[in-house]
C-alpha positions as CSV (number, residue, x, y, z in Angstrom):
1,M,0.0,0.0,0.0
2,G,1.4,3.4,-1.0
3,L,1.8,6.5,1.2
4,F,-0.9,8.3,-0.7
5,Q,-4.4,7.5,0.5
6,S,-7.7,8.0,-1.2
7,I,-10.6,9.6,0.6
8,P,-13.6,7.3,0.4
9,E,-16.1,8.5,-2.1
10,V,-19.4,9.8,-1.0
11,G,-22.1,7.2,-1.3
12,K,-19.9,4.1,-1.1
13,A,-21.0,1.2,1.1
14,T,-20.4,1.7,4.8
15,D,-18.7,-1.0,6.9
16,P,-21.1,-1.7,9.8
17,T,-18.3,-2.9,12.0
18,R,-16.8,0.7,12.2
19,P,-17.7,2.7,15.3
20,L,-20.9,4.8,14.9
21,A,-18.9,8.1,15.3
22,D,-16.8,7.1,12.3
23,R,-19.8,5.9,10.2
24,M,-21.7,9.1,10.8
25,R,-18.8,11.4,10.0
26,P,-20.2,14.2,7.8
27,R,-19.1,13.9,4.1
28,T,-20.1,17.4,2.9
29,L,-20.3,20.9,4.3
30,E,-24.1,20.6,4.2
31,E,-23.9,17.6,6.6
32,Y,-21.3,19.2,8.9
33,A,-22.7,20.5,12.2
34,G,-21.6,23.5,14.1
35,Q,-18.7,26.0,13.4
36,E,-21.1,28.4,11.5
37,H,-18.6,31.1,12.2
38,L,-16.1,29.3,9.9
39,I,-18.2,27.5,7.3
40,G,-21.5,29.3,7.2
41,P,-22.5,30.7,3.9
42,G,-20.1,33.5,2.8
43,K,-17.7,32.9,5.7
44,P,-14.0,33.1,4.7
45,L,-13.1,29.4,5.3
46,R,-16.1,28.2,3.4
47,T,-15.3,30.5,0.5
48,Q,-11.7,29.2,0.4
49,I,-12.8,25.6,0.5
50,E,-15.3,26.1,-2.4
51,R,-12.6,27.9,-4.4
52,D,-10.1,25.1,-3.5
53,D,-7.7,27.7,-2.2
54,T,-7.3,27.1,1.5
55,G,-3.6,27.1,1.8
56,S,-2.1,25.5,4.9
57,L,-4.4,25.4,8.0
58,I,-4.4,24.7,11.7
59,F,-7.6,23.6,13.3
60,W,-7.6,24.3,17.0
61,G,-10.4,23.1,19.3
62,P,-11.6,20.6,21.9
63,P,-12.1,16.9,21.1
64,G,-15.1,15.9,19.0
65,T,-15.6,19.3,17.4
66,G,-15.0,18.2,13.8
67,K,-11.3,19.0,13.1
68,T,-10.5,15.7,11.3
69,T,-13.9,15.7,9.6
70,L,-13.4,19.2,8.2
71,A,-9.9,18.2,6.9
72,K,-11.4,15.2,5.1
73,I,-14.2,17.3,3.6
74,I,-11.6,19.7,2.2
75,A,-9.7,16.7,0.8
76,N,-12.9,15.4,-0.8
77,M,-13.7,18.7,-2.4
78,S,-10.2,19.4,-3.6
79,K,-8.3,17.8,-6.5
80,A,-5.4,16.8,-4.4
81,E,-3.8,13.6,-3.0
82,F,-4.4,13.2,0.7
83,I,-2.0,11.9,3.3
84,E,-3.1,11.4,6.9
85,F,-0.5,11.3,9.7
86,S,-0.9,10.6,13.4
87,A,1.7,12.6,15.3
88,V,1.9,9.7,17.8
89,L,3.1,7.1,15.2
90,V,5.2,8.9,12.6
91,G,8.9,9.8,12.9
92,I,11.3,12.0,10.9
93,K,12.1,9.2,8.4
94,E,8.5,8.7,7.4
95,I,8.0,12.5,7.1
96,K,11.0,12.9,4.8
97,Q,9.8,10.1,2.6
98,V,6.4,11.6,2.2
99,M,7.8,15.0,1.5
100,A,10.0,13.6,-1.2
101,D,7.0,11.9,-2.8
102,A,5.0,15.1,-2.6
103,E,7.7,17.1,-4.3
104,R,7.8,14.6,-7.1
105,A,4.1,14.7,-7.4
106,K,4.1,18.4,-7.7
107,Q,6.4,18.1,-10.7
108,Y,3.7,16.1,-12.4
109,G,1.0,18.7,-11.5
110,T,-0.5,16.8,-8.6
111,R,-1.1,18.7,-5.3
112,T,-0.8,17.0,-1.9
113,I,-2.7,17.7,1.3
114,V,-1.0,16.4,4.4
115,F,-3.2,16.1,7.4
116,I,-1.6,15.7,10.8
117,D,-3.8,14.8,13.7
118,E,-2.5,15.9,17.2
119,I,0.2,18.1,15.5
120,H,1.1,19.4,19.0
121,R,2.7,16.1,19.7
122,F,5.3,16.6,17.0
123,N,8.6,17.8,18.4
124,K,10.5,20.8,17.0
125,A,12.6,18.6,14.6
126,Q,9.6,16.9,13.2
127,Q,7.8,20.2,12.7
128,D,10.9,21.7,11.0
129,A,10.8,18.8,8.5
130,F,7.6,20.2,7.1
131,L,8.6,23.8,7.0
132,P,10.6,24.0,3.6
133,H,7.9,22.0,1.8
134,V,5.1,24.3,3.1
135,E,7.2,27.3,2.0
136,K,7.8,25.9,-1.5
137,G,4.1,24.9,-1.9
138,N,4.9,21.2,-2.3
139,I,2.2,20.4,0.2
140,R,-0.8,22.0,1.9
141,L,-0.6,21.2,5.6
142,I,-3.7,20.8,7.7
143,G,-3.0,20.3,11.4
144,A,-5.5,19.4,14.1
145,T,-4.7,20.2,17.7
146,T,-6.5,20.5,21.1
147,E,-3.6,22.6,22.4
148,N,-3.0,26.3,22.0
149,P,-0.9,26.5,18.8
150,S,0.9,29.6,20.1
151,F,2.7,27.4,22.6
152,E,2.9,24.0,20.8
153,I,3.7,24.8,17.2
154,N,7.0,26.4,15.9
155,G,6.6,30.1,15.2
156,A,8.0,29.7,11.6
157,L,5.5,27.0,10.7
158,L,2.7,28.7,12.5
159,S,3.3,32.0,10.6
160,R,2.7,30.1,7.3
161,C,-0.6,28.6,8.3
162,R,-4.1,30.1,9.0
163,V,-5.3,29.2,12.4
164,Y,-9.1,28.5,12.8
165,V,-10.6,28.0,16.2
166,L,-13.4,25.3,16.5
167,N,-15.9,25.7,19.3
168,P,-17.6,22.9,21.3
169,L,-20.9,21.9,19.8
170,T,-24.0,23.1,21.6
171,E,-26.4,20.6,23.2
172,D,-29.0,21.3,20.4
173,Q,-26.4,20.5,17.7
174,I,-25.5,17.3,19.4
175,V,-29.1,16.3,19.8
176,Q,-29.7,16.9,16.1
177,L,-26.7,14.6,15.3
178,L,-28.0,11.9,17.6
179,E,-31.5,12.1,16.0
180,R,-29.9,11.7,12.6
181,A,-27.9,8.7,13.8
182,L,-31.1,7.0,15.1
183,T,-32.9,7.4,11.8
184,D,-30.1,6.9,9.3
185,E,-30.5,3.3,8.0
186,E,-27.4,3.4,5.8
187,R,-24.7,4.6,8.2
188,G,-26.5,4.9,11.6
189,L,-28.8,2.9,13.8
190,G,-32.0,3.3,11.7
191,R,-32.4,-0.4,11.1
192,M,-32.6,-1.1,14.9
193,K,-35.9,1.0,15.0
194,L,-34.9,2.5,18.4
195,R,-36.9,5.0,20.3
196,A,-35.4,7.8,22.4
197,S,-37.1,10.9,23.8
198,V,-35.6,14.3,23.2
199,E,-35.0,14.5,27.0
200,V,-32.9,11.4,26.9
201,L,-30.9,12.7,23.9
202,K,-30.4,16.0,25.8
203,K,-29.1,14.1,28.7
204,I,-26.5,12.4,26.5
205,A,-25.6,15.8,25.0
206,S,-25.2,17.5,28.4
207,Y,-23.0,14.8,29.7
208,T,-20.6,14.8,26.8
209,S,-19.5,18.5,27.0
210,G,-19.8,19.4,23.4
211,D,-17.9,16.4,22.1
212,A,-19.8,14.8,19.2
213,R,-17.6,11.7,19.1
214,S,-18.2,11.0,22.8
215,A,-22.0,11.5,22.3
216,Y,-22.0,9.0,19.4
217,N,-20.1,6.5,21.6
218,V,-22.6,6.8,24.4
219,L,-25.5,6.4,22.0
220,E,-24.0,3.3,20.4
221,V,-23.5,1.7,23.8
222,A,-27.0,2.7,24.9
223,A,-28.5,1.2,21.7
224,G,-26.9,-2.2,22.5
225,L,-28.2,-2.1,26.0
226,A,-31.7,-1.2,24.8
227,Q,-31.7,-4.2,22.4
228,S,-30.5,-6.5,25.2
229,A,-33.3,-5.3,27.5
230,G,-35.9,-6.5,25.1
231,G,-39.1,-4.5,24.5
232,E,-40.8,-3.8,21.2
233,P,-39.7,-1.5,19.9
234,P,-36.5,-1.1,21.9
235,E,-36.2,2.1,23.8
236,I,-33.3,4.1,25.2
237,T,-34.3,5.2,28.7
238,D,-32.8,7.3,31.4
239,D,-31.6,4.3,33.2
240,I,-29.9,2.9,30.1
241,V,-28.2,6.2,29.4
242,R,-26.9,6.2,33.0
243,D,-25.5,2.8,32.6
244,A,-23.9,3.8,29.2
245,L,-22.3,6.9,30.6
246,Q,-20.7,5.3,33.7
247,K,-19.1,8.6,34.4
248,R,-19.6,12.1,32.9
249,T,-17.2,13.0,30.2
250,L,-15.5,16.2,31.4
251,L,-13.4,18.3,29.0
252,Y,-10.1,18.5,30.7
253,D,-6.4,18.0,30.0
254,K,-4.1,18.3,33.0
255,A,-1.2,19.3,30.8
256,G,-3.1,21.4,28.3
257,E,-4.8,24.7,27.9
258,E,-8.1,23.7,29.5
259,H,-6.1,23.1,32.7
260,Y,-5.0,26.8,32.7
261,N,-8.4,28.0,31.6
262,L,-10.1,26.4,34.6
263,I,-7.6,27.5,37.2
264,S,-7.8,31.0,35.8
265,A,-11.6,30.9,36.1
266,L,-11.3,29.8,39.7
267,H,-8.8,32.5,40.6
268,K,-10.7,35.3,38.9
269,S,-14.0,34.1,40.5
270,V,-12.3,34.2,44.0
271,R,-10.9,37.7,43.2
272,N,-14.3,38.9,42.2
273,S,-15.8,37.7,45.5
274,D,-18.1,35.2,43.8
275,P,-18.2,32.0,46.0
276,D,-20.7,30.2,43.8
277,A,-18.6,30.5,40.7
278,A,-15.5,29.6,42.7
279,L,-17.1,26.4,43.9
280,Y,-18.2,25.5,40.4
281,W,-14.8,25.9,38.8
282,L,-13.2,24.1,41.8
283,G,-15.6,21.2,41.3
284,R,-14.9,21.1,37.6
285,M,-11.2,20.7,38.3
286,I,-11.6,18.1,41.1
287,E,-14.2,16.0,39.3
288,A,-12.0,15.9,36.2
289,G,-9.1,14.4,38.2
290,E,-6.9,17.4,38.7
291,D,-4.1,16.9,41.3
292,P,-5.7,18.4,44.5
293,L,-2.3,19.5,45.8
294,Y,-1.9,21.6,42.7
295,I,-5.2,23.3,43.4
296,A,-4.1,23.8,47.0
297,R,-0.9,25.5,45.9
298,R,-2.9,27.8,43.7
299,V,-5.4,28.6,46.5
300,V,-2.5,29.5,48.8
301,R,-1.3,31.9,46.0
302,M,-4.8,33.5,45.9
303,A,-4.6,34.1,49.6
304,V,-1.4,36.1,49.4
305,E,-2.1,37.8,46.1
306,D,-5.7,38.9,46.4
307,I,-6.4,39.0,50.1
308,G,-3.0,39.6,51.7
309,L,-3.1,41.6,55.0
310,A,-6.7,42.6,54.5
311,D,-7.3,39.2,56.2
312,P,-4.1,37.5,57.5
313,N,-6.2,34.5,58.6
314,A,-6.8,33.6,54.9
315,L,-3.3,32.3,54.4
316,S,-3.5,30.2,57.6
317,L,-6.8,28.7,56.5
318,C,-5.4,27.8,53.1
319,M,-2.3,26.2,54.5
320,A,-4.6,24.2,56.8
321,A,-6.7,23.1,53.7
322,R,-3.5,22.0,52.0
323,D,-2.5,20.0,55.0
324,A,-6.0,18.4,55.2
325,V,-5.8,17.4,51.6
326,D,-2.4,15.9,52.1
327,F,-3.5,14.1,55.3
328,I,-6.9,12.7,54.5
329,G,-6.6,12.5,50.7
330,M,-9.5,12.6,48.3
331,P,-12.4,12.7,47.9
332,E,-12.7,13.7,51.6
333,G,-10.2,16.6,51.1
334,N,-12.4,18.3,48.5
335,L,-14.5,19.9,51.3
336,A,-11.3,21.5,52.7
337,L,-10.5,23.0,49.4
338,A,-14.2,24.1,49.0
339,Q,-14.0,25.8,52.5
340,A,-10.8,27.6,51.5
341,V,-12.1,29.0,48.2
342,V,-15.4,30.2,49.8
343,Y,-13.5,31.9,52.6
344,L,-11.2,33.6,50.1
345,S,-14.2,34.6,47.9
346,V,-16.0,36.4,50.8
347,A,-12.8,37.8,52.5
348,P,-11.9,41.5,52.1
349,K,-9.6,42.0,49.1
350,S,-6.3,43.7,48.8
351,N,-3.5,43.4,46.3
352,A,-1.4,46.0,48.1
353,L,1.3,43.4,49.0
354,Y,1.3,42.0,45.5
355,T,1.7,45.5,44.0
356,A,4.3,46.5,46.5
357,Y,6.5,43.5,45.8
358,G,6.1,44.0,42.1
359,D,7.4,47.6,42.5
360,V,10.3,46.2,44.6
361,Q,11.2,43.7,41.8
362,H,11.1,46.6,39.3
363,D,13.4,48.8,41.3
364,I,15.9,45.9,41.9
365,E,16.0,45.3,38.2
366,K,16.1,48.9,37.0
367,T,18.1,50.8,39.7
368,A,21.7,50.5,40.8
369,A,22.3,48.0,43.7
370,E,23.6,50.5,46.2
371,P,25.4,49.1,49.3
372,V,23.6,48.8,52.6
373,P,23.9,52.1,54.5
374,L,26.7,51.9,57.1
375,H,24.4,52.6,60.1
376,L,22.4,49.4,59.2
377,R,25.4,47.1,59.1
378,N,26.5,45.0,62.1
379,A,30.0,45.6,63.3
380,P,31.3,42.4,65.0
381,T,35.0,43.3,64.6
382,G,37.1,46.3,65.5
383,L,38.0,46.8,61.9
384,M,34.4,47.0,60.9
385,K,33.7,49.5,63.7
386,G,36.6,51.6,62.5
387,L,35.2,51.7,59.0
388,G,31.9,53.1,60.4
389,Y,29.8,50.0,60.4
390,G,26.9,50.6,62.8
391,R,27.7,54.2,63.4
392,D,24.7,56.4,64.2
393,Y,22.4,53.4,64.3
394,Q,19.3,54.3,66.4
395,Y,17.9,51.4,68.5
396,A,14.1,51.9,68.1
397,H,13.3,50.4,71.5
398,D,15.3,53.2,73.1
399,V,13.4,55.9,71.3
400,E,10.1,57.4,72.4
401,G,7.3,55.9,70.4
402,K,9.7,53.2,69.2
403,V,10.2,54.9,65.9
404,A,13.6,56.4,65.0
405,N,14.2,59.1,62.5
406,M,16.5,56.8,60.5
407,Q,16.8,56.1,56.8
408,C,16.6,52.4,56.1
409,L,16.5,52.5,52.3
410,P,19.6,53.2,50.2
411,D,20.1,56.8,49.1
412,N,18.8,56.3,45.6
413,L,15.5,55.1,47.0
414,H,15.2,56.9,50.2
415,N,11.8,58.4,49.6
416,R,10.3,55.3,47.8
417,V,7.0,54.0,49.1
418,Y,6.0,50.4,48.2
419,Y,3.3,49.2,50.5
420,R,0.1,51.2,50.4
421,P,-2.5,49.4,52.5
422,T,-6.2,49.7,51.4
423,N,-9.2,50.4,53.6
424,E,-10.3,46.8,53.4
425,G,-10.4,44.5,56.5
426,I,-7.3,44.4,58.7
427,E,-5.5,46.7,56.2
428,K,-7.6,49.6,57.4
429,R,-6.1,49.2,60.9
430,I,-2.6,48.8,59.3
431,R,-3.1,52.0,57.3
432,E,-4.1,53.8,60.5
433,R,-1.0,52.4,62.3
434,M,1.2,53.6,59.4
435,E,-0.2,57.1,59.7
436,E,0.7,57.0,63.4
437,I,4.3,55.9,62.6
438,K,4.6,58.7,60.1
439,K,3.5,61.2,62.7
440,L,5.9,59.8,65.3
441,R,8.8,60.0,62.8
442,A,8.0,63.5,61.5
443,P,8.8,65.6,64.6
444,A,12.1,63.9,65.0
445,R,13.4,64.8,61.5
446,G,16.7,66.6,61.7
447,T,17.0,66.0,65.5
448,K,18.6,63.5,67.6
449,P,16.5,60.6,69.1
450,V,14.9,61.1,72.4
451,P,15.8,58.2,74.7
452,I,13.2,56.7,77.0
453,K,14.0,57.2,80.6
454,K,14.6,53.9,82.2
455,E,13.4,53.2,85.7
456,S,16.1,52.7,88.3
């Protein structure tokens, strides 16, 4: 068998042993569900497909949104050879062989479309092997990825491809696909004469998170269970769907973008004082199998970044939640995390410490690293005392009010203010205390410290 594959022609007999999701794969743009923003009438991608002028493309979207299907429809509608790769199975040697064949085919006037599923799994060297052939026009590259191409695909290759984002299918769109599968006698389950209410199909759709492939798989299992249960005609019921589902399919990839999207949603919900949203995003991560200690670490970060000294107890509670998760494990530890995120959500908010430390980092990077003022240095040896170490140091406990008029920043930053407490929670009291400190220091400017009289 050669490297070049033919796309099955529309209307050819369907192998009934293939999975339902594969049998029901749309063959034309008219059968294709969803992604109207890309392939609706008059949309740019549809126009390019109809003109057979797509160039190289990257389809980015969650599983089951039609990335591979769209690539095969393009191949069907074009007058080009089609090669399909799986990034999991192909190495540099195979890539170079195919590229050489494509270059020869071009000399005979034949165009080649190379489709790469899971292109994000190709390493840099593998991706680089395609680059010169994309540049020369020897191939049209179509890549499918569930990961953000900005991070996973070489910049040089990415700049030569148009990136199109595919969205999860809506529940209504998935219900329509399932209804079509139930009635299609050629490719679907029509010959089984199954019955299924719209509510049951909606349940499948809601449990498969916009993934059409997953929905087809659930329907196929449910159809088999309905036949085994007897009944005339066989009916797919709620109980059968529950058995077929086993566990809800949650869109999540602990190493991918959805991982970062969900933790971002959790953090921003906490920051916006929305405990209900925070609990929801927390639950999404936990139920999808995220490492609970990863969540705990990020919750601790929320405590110091967004609450800070407005409520110092927040950090202690989050550390306790971390310890609880580590001690009792999951699923019992999920309530400790839930307690922490709700506490953080309703706590007074302040990013004063976060901002202050950011300013410190900026000054450290952008200003000269001046030496520590002599009066702040210890002088454990005579030589160091002779050099002025510790001279004019004012011991705050010996000064009235315990605030000395002494500069503690280097000269190039002596008037710099970093920490500006808010009026939220405990920080309001801290702000008041800092005003007191300022007043205690102000009268002493330019004068010697006033020692406290010690009792005899």
